N, C-alpha and C positions, 0 to 999 in steps of 0.2 A: 290597202287600195279599196276604193269604193266599188260596189257591185250594182248591177242593174236589177232592181226588184221586179219591175214589170215595164213592158212597153205596149202601147195602144195606138191605133190610128184614130185621129179625131180631126174632122173637117180638113182632110188632105194633109194634116201634119202628124208627126210622130211624137207622142207624148212619153217621156221616160220618168220613171220613178227610181230614184237612187237610194241605196243604203249605204251610209258612210260613218266613219268615226268622227269624234268631236274635233280632232286635229285636221281632218280633211275639210270639215265644214269651216273651221277657222282659216284655212288656206284660201278659202273662197273670199274672205275678207268682205262679206255682205254684197259681192257683186252677184247680179242675177241676169245680166246680159253680156253678150261676147264670150260665153264660156266655151271651152274645147273639150269634148269627150273623146279620149283616145285609148286604145289598148296599151298595156305595158309590157306585152310580149314583143320584144324588140328584135329585129331581124339582123342588124348589122353591128359590127364592132368598130369603134373608133379609138385611136390611141390618144391618150390625154398626157399632159406633162406640163411642165414649167418653163422648159427651154424649147425654142422654136425650131421645128422641122415643118415642112410644108404639109405633112400628112397628120399633124397633130391638132387636137383641139385645145386651144390655150385659154386658161381661166385666170383671171386676176386673183391674187392672193387675198385682196380686200373682200372680194365677193365670197371667196371660200371661207374666210374667218367670219364674216357676217352670218353665214348659214351654218357654221360650225362644222364644216366638211373637213375632217381631220385626215382621213386616209382616202385619197382619190383613187378610183379604180384605174388601173393602168390600161386595161382593155375594157372600155365602157360600152355596154350594150346601147344601141341607138336605133332610130328609124326616122325616116322623113315621110311626112304625111302631106299630100297634095289635096287641098280643098279649094278647087276652082282656080281662082287667081291668087291665092296664098299657099305658101308652103311653110311647114313648121318642122323643126328639128327637135326631137325629144331624146335626151341623153340621161342615163341612169349614172349619177356621179358616185354614189355610195350605197353599199348594200347594208341591210340590217345584220347585225352580228348577234341578235337575240337567239339563243339556243345554239350558238356555234362556239364551242369552247376555244379559248385563246390561251396558248401557253407562252411563258416568257415574259419579259418586262416589255411594257409598251414605251416606245420612244417618245 
């Protein structure tokens, strides 16, 4: 995750300098406007799944395959961010498994 290196006030605006990995930079896809800076400490849990219940977040298999999401979190951390007239839902779909031992065969 990107980290804020420094923040300064300049001409009534807040100027933010970020430190990020090459993958995070690539995810920006050369966009320099309409970026959203949000924390990833998420306060709520949503149930995910492939079968419909009214309390589930449903995701198309095509989208999951495109982004190589193999093991969808059943209780996904999430949060809603209210930015004036717009609201954004941020959901963590998959956790990093680096450093976590996995035993048994993978399906």
